C-alpha positions in Angstrom: 2.2 12.7 -17.1 2.5 15.8 -14.9 3.3 19.3 -16.2 6.7 20.8 -15.4 6.8 22.9 -12.3 8.3 26.4 -12.2 11.5 25.2 -10.4 12.1 22.4 -12.9 14.8 22.9 -15.6 13.9 23.4 -19.2 16.7 21.2 -20.5 18.9 18.4 -19.1 21.9 17.0 -21.0 20.7 18.1 -24.4 17.1 17.0 -23.8 14.2 19.4 -23.9 11.9 18.4 -21.1 8.2 17.6 -21.8 7.0 16.8 -18.3 7.4 14.8 -15.1 6.9 11.1 -15.2 7.3 10.7 -11.5 9.1 11.7 -8.3 10.3 9.9 -5.3 12.4 10.3 -2.1 15.7 10.7 -4.0 15.0 11.9 -7.4 12.7 13.1 -10.2 12.2 11.4 -13.5 11.3 13.6 -16.5 10.2 12.8 -20.0 12.6 14.4 -22.5 13.1 14.7 -26.2 16.4 15.1 -28.0 17.0 17.4 -31.0 16.6 14.3 -33.1 13.1 13.6 -31.7 14.0 10.6 -29.6 12.1 10.3 -26.3 14.0 9.5 -23.1 13.3 9.0 -19.4 15.7 11.1 -17.5 16.4 10.3 -13.9 17.8 13.3 -11.9 19.2 13.2 -8.4 17.8 15.7 -5.9 20.3 18.3 -4.8 20.3 17.1 -1.2 21.7 13.7 -2.3 23.9 14.9 -5.1 26.4 16.2 -2.5 26.7 12.7 -0.8 29.8 11.0 -2.2 28.6 7.6 -1.2 25.4 8.2 -3.1 27.3 9.5 -6.1 29.4 6.4 -6.1 26.3 4.2 -6.2 24.9 6.4 -9.0 28.1 6.1 -11.1 27.9 2.3 -10.6 24.3 2.3 -11.8 25.3 4.1 -14.9 28.3 1.9 -15.6 26.2 -1.3 -14.9 23.4 -0.3 -17.2 25.8 0.7 -20.1 27.4 -2.8 -20.0 24.2 -4.7 -20.7 23.5 -5.2 -24.4 20.1 -6.9 -25.0 16.8 -6.0 -26.6 15.1 -7.2 -23.4 16.6 -4.5 -21.1 16.1 -0.7 -21.4 19.1 0.9 -23.0 21.1 3.8 -21.5 21.1 6.8 -24.0 23.1 9.3 -22.0 24.3 10.2 -18.5 26.0 13.0 -16.5 27.5 11.7 -13.2 29.8 14.6 -12.2 27.7 17.7 -12.5 25.7 19.5 -9.8 22.6 17.5 -10.8 23.7 14.0 -11.8 21.3 12.4 -14.3 20.8 9.2 -16.3 18.8 8.9 -19.5 17.3 5.7 -20.9 15.1 5.0 -23.9 11.5 5.7 -23.0 9.3 2.6 -22.8 5.6 3.4 -22.6 4.3 0.3 -21.0 2.9 -0.9 -17.6 5.0 -2.7 -15.1 4.3 -6.5 -14.8 3.1 -5.8 -11.2 0.4 -3.5 -12.5 -0.6 -5.8 -15.2 -1.1 -8.7 -12.8 -2.9 -6.5 -10.3 -5.3 -5.1 -12.9 -5.8 -8.2 -15.1 -5.1 -11.1 -12.8 -2.5 -14.0 -13.0 -1.3 -14.9 -16.5 -1.9 -18.4 -18.1 0.9 -20.9 -18.0 2.0 -20.4 -21.6 2.3 -16.6 -21.1 4.4 -17.2 -17.9 6.8 -19.5 -19.8 7.3 -17.1 -22.7 7.9 -14.3 -20.2 10.4 -16.5 -18.4 12.3 -17.2 -21.6 12.5 -13.6 -22.7 13.6 -12.5 -19.2 16.2 -15.3 -19.1 17.7 -13.7 -22.2 17.9 -10.3 -20.4 19.6 -12.0 -17.5 22.0 -13.8 -19.8 23.2 -10.5 -21.1 23.4 -9.1 -17.5 25.5 -12.0 -16.4 27.6 -12.0 -19.5 28.5 -8.4 -18.7 29.8 -9.7 -15.3 26.9 -8.2 -13.4 24.3 -9.4 -10.9 21.0 -7.4 -11.1 20.0 -8.2 -7.5 16.4 -6.8 -7.7 14.5 -8.9 -10.3 10.9 -8.3 -9.4 7.5 -7.5 -11.1 8.0 -3.8 -10.6 11.2 -3.9 -12.6 9.8 -5.5 -15.7 7.9 -3.3 -18.2 5.5 -4.8 -20.7 5.7 -3.1 -24.1 4.3 -3.6 -27.6 7.2 -5.7 -28.6 7.9 -7.7 -25.4 9.1 -7.2 -21.8 12.0 -5.0 -20.7 14.1 -5.5 -17.5 14.8 -2.1 -15.9 16.6 -0.5 -12.9 20.2 -1.5 -12.4 20.4 0.7 -9.3 21.6 -2.0 -7.0 23.3 -4.2 -9.6 27.1 -4.8 -9.1 29.9 -6.8 -10.6 29.7 -10.4 -9.7 33.2 -10.3 -8.2 33.0 -6.8 -6.7 32.8 -5.8 -3.0 29.4 -4.4 -2.2 29.1 -0.8 -1.2 26.5 -1.7 1.4 27.4 -2.5 4.9 28.0 -6.0 6.2 24.9 -7.7 7.4 22.6 -5.9 4.9 20.3 -7.8 2.6 20.0 -6.1 -0.8 16.8 -6.7 -2.8 13.1 -6.7 -2.4 11.6 -9.1 0.3 9.4 -11.6 -1.4 11.6 -11.6 -4.6 15.0 -12.3 -3.3 17.1 -15.4 -2.9 17.9 -17.4 0.3 21.5 -16.2 0.1 20.3 -12.6 -0.1 17.9 -13.2 2.7 20.7 -14.3 5.1 22.7 -11.2 4.3 25.5 -12.9 2.5 26.1 -10.4 -0.3 29.2 -12.2 -1.5 27.1 -15.3 -2.2 24.5 -13.4 -4.2 25.8 -14.3 -7.7 24.0 -14.9 -11.0 22.1 -17.8 -9.4 20.5 -15.3 -7.0 18.9 -13.6 -10.0 17.5 -16.9 -11.2 15.8 -17.5 -7.9 14.3 -14.0 -8.0 13.1 -14.7 -11.5 11.4 -17.9 -10.2 9.7 -15.7 -7.5 8.6 -13.3 -10.2 7.2 -16.0 -12.5 5.4 -17.7 -9.6 3.8 -14.3 -8.7 2.8 -13.9 -12.4 1.1 -17.3 -12.4 -0.7 -17.0 -9.1 -1.0 -13.2 -8.3 0.9 -13.6 -5.0 4.6 -14.0 -4.0 5.6 -17.6 -3.4 6.8 -17.0 0.1 3.8 -14.9 1.2 3.9 -11.3 2.6 3.7 -9.6 5.9 6.5 -8.8 8.4 9.9 -8.6 6.7 11.6 -10.9 9.2 9.0 -13.6 8.8 9.2 -13.3 5.0 13.0 -13.6 5.0 12.7 -16.7 7.3 10.2 -18.4 4.9 12.5 -17.6 1.9 15.4 -19.4 3.6 13.5 -22.4 5.2 10.1 -22.9 3.7 9.0 -24.4 0.4 7.3 -22.0 -2.1 3.6 -21.7 -2.3 2.7 -22.9 -5.8 -0.9 -23.7 -5.1 -3.1 -22.9 -8.1 -0.4 -23.8 -10.7 -1.8 -26.9 -12.3 0.5 -27.0 -15.4 3.1 -29.7 -14.6 5.7 -28.3 -16.9 5.5 -24.8 -15.3 5.6 -26.3 -11.8 8.7 -28.3 -12.6 10.3 -25.2 -14.1 9.6 -23.1 -11.0 10.8 -25.9 -8.7 14.1 -25.8 -10.5 14.4 -22.0 -10.3 13.4 -21.9 -6.6 16.0 -24.5 -5.5 17.4 -23.4 -2.1 21.0 -24.1 -3.1 22.4 -21.9 -5.9 24.1 -24.8 -7.6 20.7 -26.5 -8.0 19.3 -23.8 -10.2 19.8 -23.5 -14.0 21.8 -20.7 -15.5 20.0 -18.0 -17.5 21.3 -19.5 -20.7 20.2 -23.0 -19.7 16.7 -21.6 -18.8 16.5 -20.1 -22.3 17.2 -23.4 -23.8 14.9 -25.3 -21.5 11.7 -23.4 -22.4 10.2 -24.3 -25.7 7.7 -21.4 -26.2 8.9 -18.2 -27.8 7.6 -14.9 -29.0 8.4 -14.8 -32.7 9.0 -11.4 -34.4 8.6 -9.5 -31.2 4.8 -10.2 -31.0 2.8 -10.0 -27.8 0.1 -12.4 -28.8 1.3 -14.7 -26.0 -0.3 -12.3 -23.5 -4.0 -12.3 -22.6 -6.2 -9.8 -24.5 -6.8 -7.6 -21.5 -3.0 -7.2 -20.9 -2.5 -6.4 -24.6 -5.2 -3.7 -24.3 -3.5 -2.2 -21.3 -0.2 -2.1 -23.1 -1.8 -0.5 -26.2 -3.5 2.1 -24.1 -0.2 3.2 -22.6 1.5 3.3 -26.0 -1.4 5.3 -27.5 -1.1 7.9 -24.6 2.4 8.8 -26.0 0.7 10.1 -29.2 -0.7 13.0 -27.1 2.5 14.6 -25.9 2.5 18.2 -24.6 4.2 21.0 -26.4 7.7 21.9 -25.4 7.6 25.1 -23.4 10.3 26.8 -21.4 9.9 26.8 -17.6 10.1 29.9 -15.5 12.9 30.2 -13.1 11.7 30.6 -9.5 13.8 30.5 -6.3 11.3 28.4 -4.4 11.8 24.6 -4.9 8.8 22.2 -5.1 7.8 20.4 -2.0 9.9 17.3 -1.6 7.9 14.1 -1.9 4.9 15.6 -3.7 3.7 12.9 -6.0 2.8 13.3 -9.7 -0.5 12.9 -11.5 -1.9 9.4 -11.6 -1.8 9.3 -15.3 2.0 9.6 -15.3 3.7 6.6 -16.8 5.9 4.9 -14.2 9.2 3.3 -15.0 10.5 1.7 -11.8 9.5 0.4 -8.4 11.3 0.8 -5.2 14.3 -1.3 -4.3 14.7 -2.2 -0.6 17.7 -2.5 1.7 16.8 -4.9 4.6 19.0 -4.9 7.7 19.6 -8.2 9.3 18.6 -6.7 12.6 15.1 -6.1 11.4 15.0 -2.5 10.4 14.9 -1.5 6.7 15.0 1.5 4.4 13.5 2.1 1.1 15.5 3.3 -1.9 12.9 4.9 -4.0 13.0 6.7 -7.4 9.4 6.4 -8.2 6.3 5.4 -6.2 4.4 2.5 -7.8 1.2 4.5 -7.4 1.3 8.1 -8.6 -0.3 11.2 -7.1 -3.4 13.0 -8.0 -2.8 16.2 -9.8 -0.6 19.3 -9.4 -1.0 22.9 -8.8 -1.4 25.3 -11.7 1.8 26.8 -13.1 3.2 29.5 -10.9 0.9 28.8 -7.9 1.5 27.3 -4.6 0.4 23.7 -4.3 -2.8 22.8 -2.5 -1.8 19.5 -0.8 -3.7 16.9 1.1 -1.3 14.7 3.0 -1.6 11.0 3.7 0.4 9.6 6.6 0.0 5.8 6.6 1.6 2.4 7.0 2.2 1.6 3.4 4.7 -1.2 3.8 4.5 -2.4 7.4 2.2 -4.6 9.5 -1.0 -2.7 8.5 0.0 -1.9 5.0 -3.2 -3.2 3.5 -5.1 -0.7 5.6 -2.7 2.1 4.7 -2.7 1.4 1.0 -6.5 1.3 0.9 -6.7 4.6 2.7 -4.2 6.2 0.3 -6.2 5.0 -2.6 -9.4 6.4 -1.1 -7.8 9.9 -0.7 -6.4 9.8 -4.3 -9.8 8.9 -5.7 -11.5 11.8 -3.8 -8.8 14.2 -5.1 -9.0 12.9 -8.6 -12.8 13.4 -8.7 -12.4 16.9 -7.3 -9.8 17.9 -9.8 -12.0 16.6 -12.7 -14.8 19.0 -11.8 -15.4 21.8 -14.3 -16.0 24.3 -11.5 -13.1 23.3 -9.2 -11.5 26.6 -8.0 -8.0 25.1 -7.4 -6.1 21.9 -8.1 -5.4 19.5 -5.3 -2.3 17.3 -5.0 -1.8 14.3 -2.8 1.5 13.8 -0.8 1.9 10.4 0.8 4.5 9.4 3.4 5.0 5.8 4.5 5.6 5.6 8.3 5.5 1.7 8.2 3.6 1.7 11.4 6.8 2.7 13.3 6.5 5.5 15.9 9.9 7.0 15.2 9.2 7.2 11.5 5.7 8.5 12.2 7.2 11.4 14.1 9.5 12.2 11.2 6.6 12.0 8.8 4.6 14.4 10.9 7.5 16.8 11.0 7.8 16.8 7.3 4.2 17.5 6.8 4.1 20.3 9.4 7.1 22.0 7.8 5.5 22.0 4.4 3.3 25.1 4.3 1.5 23.9 1.2 -0.1 21.0 3.1 -3.6 21.9 4.1 -4.5 18.8 6.1 -3.4 15.2 6.7 -5.4 12.0 6.6 -4.0 9.4 8.9 -2.1 7.8 10.7 -3.2 4.2 10.3 -3.0 2.8 13.9 -3.2 3.8 17.5 0.5 3.8 18.3 1.5 6.1 15.4 -1.4 8.4 16.0 -0.6 8.8 19.6 3.1 9.6 18.7 2.3 12.4 16.3 -0.5 14.4 17.9 1.7 16.9 19.7 3.6 17.8 16.5 0.4 18.3 14.5 -1.2 20.2 17.4 1.8 22.6 17.7 1.6 23.3 14.0 -2.2 23.6 14.1 -2.3 21.3 11.0 -5.6 19.4 10.7 -5.1 15.7 11.0 -8.0 13.2 10.5 -7.6 9.5 11.4 -10.2 7.0 10.2 -8.7 3.9 11.7 -7.2 4.8 15.0 -10.0 4.0 17.4 -8.3 4.5 20.8 -10.4 5.9 23.6 -7.7 8.2 25.0 -4.4 9.6 23.8 -1.4 10.8 25.8 -1.2 14.2 24.1 -2.5 16.8 26.5 -4.0 19.0 23.8 -5.6 17.8 20.6 -6.9 21.0 19.0 -6.2 20.0 15.4 -6.9 16.3 15.7 -10.1 14.7 14.5 -11.1 11.1 15.2 -13.2 10.6 12.1 -14.3 7.1 13.2 -16.2 5.7 16.1 -13.9 4.9 19.0 -13.5 1.5 20.6 -15.8 2.8 23.3 -18.6 3.7 20.9 -18.3 0.3 19.1 -19.5 -1.6 22.2 -23.0 -0.1 21.8 -23.9 -1.8 18.5 -22.6 -5.1 20.0 -24.9 -4.8 23.0 -27.9 -3.8 20.8 -27.4 -6.8 18.5 -26.8 -9.4 21.2 -28.8 -8.4 24.3 -31.9 -6.4 23.0 -33.6 -9.6 22.0 -36.2 -11.9 23.8 -34.0 -15.0 24.0 -31.0 -13.4 25.7 -30.8 -12.5 29.4 -27.0 -12.8 30.0 -24.2 -11.9 27.7 -20.9 -13.9 28.1 -18.0 -11.5 27.4 -14.7 -13.2 26.7 -11.8 -10.7 26.8 -8.6 -12.1 25.3 -5.5 -10.3 26.3 -3.9 -11.4 23.0 -6.0 -8.6 21.4 -4.0 -5.9 23.2 -5.4 -2.5 24.4 -8.1 -2.3 21.8 -9.6 -5.6 22.8 -9.4 -4.7 26.5 -11.2 -1.4 25.9 -14.1 -3.0 23.8 -14.4 -6.0 26.1 -14.4 -4.0 29.3 -16.9 -1.4 28.1 -19.2 -4.0 26.6 -19.3 -5.6 30.1 -19.8 -2.3 31.8 -22.4 -0.8 29.4 -24.7 -3.8 29.1 -26.4 -3.1 32.3 -26.6 0.6 31.6 -28.3 0.5 28.2 -30.3 -2.8 28.7 -31.9 -4.8 31.5 -29.5 -7.7 30.7 -26.6 -9.0 32.7 -23.1 -10.2 31.8 -20.7 -12.9 32.8 -17.1 -11.8 31.9 -14.0 -13.9 31.6 -10.5 -12.5 31.0 -7.9 -15.0 29.6 -4.1 -14.5 29.4 -2.6 -13.9 26.0 -1.5 -17.2 24.4 -4.2 -19.4 26.0 -4.8 -22.3 23.6 -7.4 -24.5 25.2 -10.6 -22.4 25.6 -13.0 -25.4 26.2 -12.9 -25.0 30.0 -13.6 -21.3 29.7 -16.5 -21.8 27.4 -17.9 -24.6 29.6 -17.7 -22.2 32.6 -19.5 -19.5 30.8 -22.3 -21.8 29.8 -22.6 -23.1 33.3 -23.2 -19.5 34.3 -26.2 -19.2 31.9 -24.6 -17.2 29.1 -27.3 -16.9 26.4 -25.0 -15.0 23.9 -21.3 -14.7 23.4 -19.0 -11.7 22.6 -15.3 -12.3 22.0 -12.9 -9.3 22.2 -9.5 -10.3 20.8 -7.7 -11.3 17.6 -8.5 -13.6 14.8 -6.6 -16.6 16.1 -8.4 -16.4 19.5 -11.7 -15.9 17.8 -11.2 -19.1 15.8 -10.3 -21.1 18.9 -13.5 -19.7 20.6 -15.6 -20.6 17.6 -14.3 -24.2 17.6 -14.7 -24.6 21.3 -18.3 -23.2 21.2 -19.1 -25.4 18.2 -18.2 -28.4 20.2 -21.0 -27.7 22.7 -24.8 -27.7 22.3 -24.9 -23.9 22.3 -27.1 -22.4 19.5 -27.4 -18.8 20.6 -26.0 -15.6 18.9 -22.3 -15.0 18.9 -20.2 -12.0 17.8 -16.6 -10.8 17.8 -15.0 -7.4 17.4 -13.9 -6.3 13.9 -10.2 -7.1 14.6 -11.1 -10.8 14.2 -12.4 -10.2 10.7 -9.4 -11.8 9.0 -8.9 -14.6 6.6 -7.2 -16.6 9.4 -10.5 -16.7 11.3 -12.3 -18.3 8.4 -9.5 -20.7 7.7 -8.9 -21.8 11.4 -12.5 -21.9 12.5 -13.8 -23.7 9.4 -17.5 -24.6 9.5 -17.6 -23.2 13.1 -17.2 -19.7 11.7 -20.7 -19.7 10.0 -22.9 -18.4 12.8 -20.6 -15.6 13.8 -21.2 -11.9 13.3 -19.1 -8.7 13.7 -19.6 -5.0 14.1 -17.1 -2.8 12.3 -16.4 0.9 11.8 -15.9 0.5 8.0 -18.5 0.1 5.3 -18.4 -2.4 2.4 -18.4 -2.0 -1.3 -21.7 -3.9 -1.5 -23.5 -1.4 0.8 -26.2 0.6 -1.0 -24.5 4.0 -0.2 -21.1 2.8 -1.5 -22.1 1.7 -5.0 -21.0 4.9 -6.8 -17.8 5.0 -4.8 -17.1 1.4 -5.5 -17.7 1.8 -9.2 -15.3 4.8 -9.3 -12.7 2.8 -7.4 -12.9 0.0 -9.9 -12.6 2.4 -12.8 -9.5 4.0 -11.3 -7.7 1.0 -9.8 -9.3 -2.0 -11.5 -10.5 -3.6 -8.2 -13.1 -3.2 -5.6 -12.2 -1.0 -2.7 -10.7 -2.7 0.3 -11.7 -2.0 3.9 -11.1 1.6 5.1 -10.8 3.0 1.6 -14.3 4.6 1.7 -13.6 6.2 5.1 -10.4 7.8 3.8 -12.3 8.9 0.7 -14.8 10.5 3.0 -12.2 12.2 5.1 -10.6 13.7 2.0 -14.0 14.8 0.8 -14.7 16.5 4.2 -11.4 18.4 4.0 -12.0 19.4 0.4 -15.4 20.7 1.2 -14.1 22.7 4.1 -11.2 24.2 2.0 -13.5 25.1 -0.8 -16.0 26.8 1.5 -13.2 28.9 2.9 -11.4 29.6 -0.4 -14.4 30.7 -2.3 -15.0 30.1 -6.0 -13.6 33.3 -7.5 -10.9 33.6 -10.0 -8.3 33.8 -7.2 -9.4 31.5 -4.4 -8.1 32.5 -0.9 -5.9 30.0 0.7 -7.3 29.3 4.2 -5.0 29.3 7.2 -4.6 26.0 9.1 -6.4 27.5 12.2 -9.4 28.5 10.1 -9.5 25.1 8.5 -9.5 23.4 11.9 -12.4 25.5 12.9 -14.3 24.9 9.7 -13.9 21.1 9.9 -15.0 21.2 13.5 -18.2 22.9 12.6 -18.9 20.8 9.5 -21.6 18.3 8.8 -20.5 16.2 5.8 -22.5 13.3 4.3 -20.0 10.6 3.2 -20.1 7.1 1.8 -19.8 5.4 5.2 -21.7 7.9 7.5 -22.5 11.5 8.1 -19.4 13.2 9.7 -20.0 15.7 12.4 -17.8 16.3 15.5 -18.3 16.9 19.2 -16.4 19.7 21.0 -13.5 17.3 21.6 -13.3 16.5 17.9 -14.6 13.0 18.3 -17.2 11.7 15.9 -20.8 12.2 16.8 -23.1 9.1 16.8 -22.5 5.4 17.1 -22.9 4.3 13.4 -21.3 1.0 12.7 -21.7 -1.8 10.1 -22.8 -5.4 10.6 -21.0 -8.3 9.0 -21.6 -12.1 9.1 -19.9 -15.2 7.9 -21.9 -16.8 5.1 -20.6 -19.8 3.0 -17.1 -19.2 4.2 -16.8 -15.5 3.6 -17.5 -12.2 5.3 -20.7 -10.6 4.1 -22.0 -7.1 4.8 -25.4 -7.3 6.5 -26.2 -3.6 6.7 -26.0 -1.0 9.4 -25.4 -2.2 12.9 -28.5 -1.9 15.0 -29.2 1.1 17.2 -32.0 -0.8 18.8 -33.1 -4.4 19.0 -33.7 -6.2 15.7 
């Protein structure tokens, strides 16, 4: 839990505030205590939304909906104020992890646990539906696990079953991956109680497997699969549970049981409110969260100050979260997030009365490269957490993350928000080439340092890039390790370069430069072939390249094309070395190529958790997040460490550190040499990374394995 900030109120609706539980795009949630000693979670709308009458209407509806639900399996409303300057809603405080966190940390639950959970949540939905409501956002993030069972939370988009939705026609309300077919097609009038049952089926399937039953990825594709495809229940061997889920996930609403019928159908129960039906590690997680409430802060008045806290600044990671984000999905493909709390909290806050010292993260956290963006955000938060835990740290850092979803328009708005916030020292991101290209002018004009670790483009359209640091080897640099690995060897004279247009600009740059540079840095030759995007049959191309004496192969393109290349090459007698660029290192390559994937190798700009230099980082990541770091996490961790070291050097270690200007920080980063987990970071005059350090991977027994540093000379 984060301390109250100077601009926070001391009391709300008769509650003395103890601290901040979280903050999101539209509100702040505080932990409060009544005069009688009862704890409450108090959701307060930010002033900029309080004046919006449509928003107020939705907030009144949320309060009314939550008050009408009477069940021990839903969090109860304890108070509300919907008409004042700062509307608020108080609910009983429940110190427990979300189901989504429990599954992420502890893994899928056994079949019996899933059935018991289903029965208890069916009772919550029975009460919701008996009150004439449809929840419309039943998902793992909206279920809390407590010492006496689960609680369904967040009635923010619930409505009366016979009411007209406040949302516009053609909008789908809910969270993709956990919504019903009728929600997915945008038919709000058809989303009745049976819709909640389908969502509960998705939730239980996720709990049993650790993944949504209709996959993930692009929203449009996810909605299509929800409507047309059968759920993925692989890994669920229990026949009773599979049968139950099949009933809940029936495409037609009439084919699903009601909540009351589901309660009667499931035999298992949780007598006397026990949680012995949950695995031991989940019980331990719940107990730890409950024990944390024994260490509450003293109630102290806050100090009035005219300056408001920076919007979007996230709370300390030890804050106890109560709700995930609901999503409004437009039928046309765009979507907007309705967010009270982020699922993953921030990393500390400034000392009382001081300006915040913020490291920003601009990343794709929910779009096509969300796995990369989330990994990078975690890396930055870990670096900041470790800095804040030092006994000699001269100031406290905070992380502020903005999700641009990989969309250039949203990226520009995110950059504008960061540049306007004078508390932001530097930004790590964006995630990909297009969004990076879109924001460089804005960051340059504000002279705000921005460090990307995963945008590898050779050139950008911005004329000036004074504050931009490409803290990763560019596509042009990555061709050198490929040539060193494939050509600097006695059995290779000619390198076959297959450039697949399906890989886009990145593949073109790497393939073209590999072809051009081979004769520059070696005595070898090349035989290049360029194929149009969408080419399916590569056998004639491979045969032609072999006829022209290609001793080694390099593929520049995507995972699908790499798999086709691997299969076509495997069908020949070729036994020489073969590589692909890192963009092909996806699960699809392993799945589609099958046994033909085994000889393939890759060079990549990111390190691996198994690398000797990453062991301490990987251990700290597991301790903080309960999992090994994903690709790009270490590089973002390094970028945050580089920024932190530069800020500390400029600020000094006195009692009152001097806040560096953005211009001074740009100059300091440019002159720095910083040893990180992935590499040593030093920059050329154009702020590109010095050196050609890369990492070598290979396919071994059906998985990608880190083989060490990519060669700088023949091995």
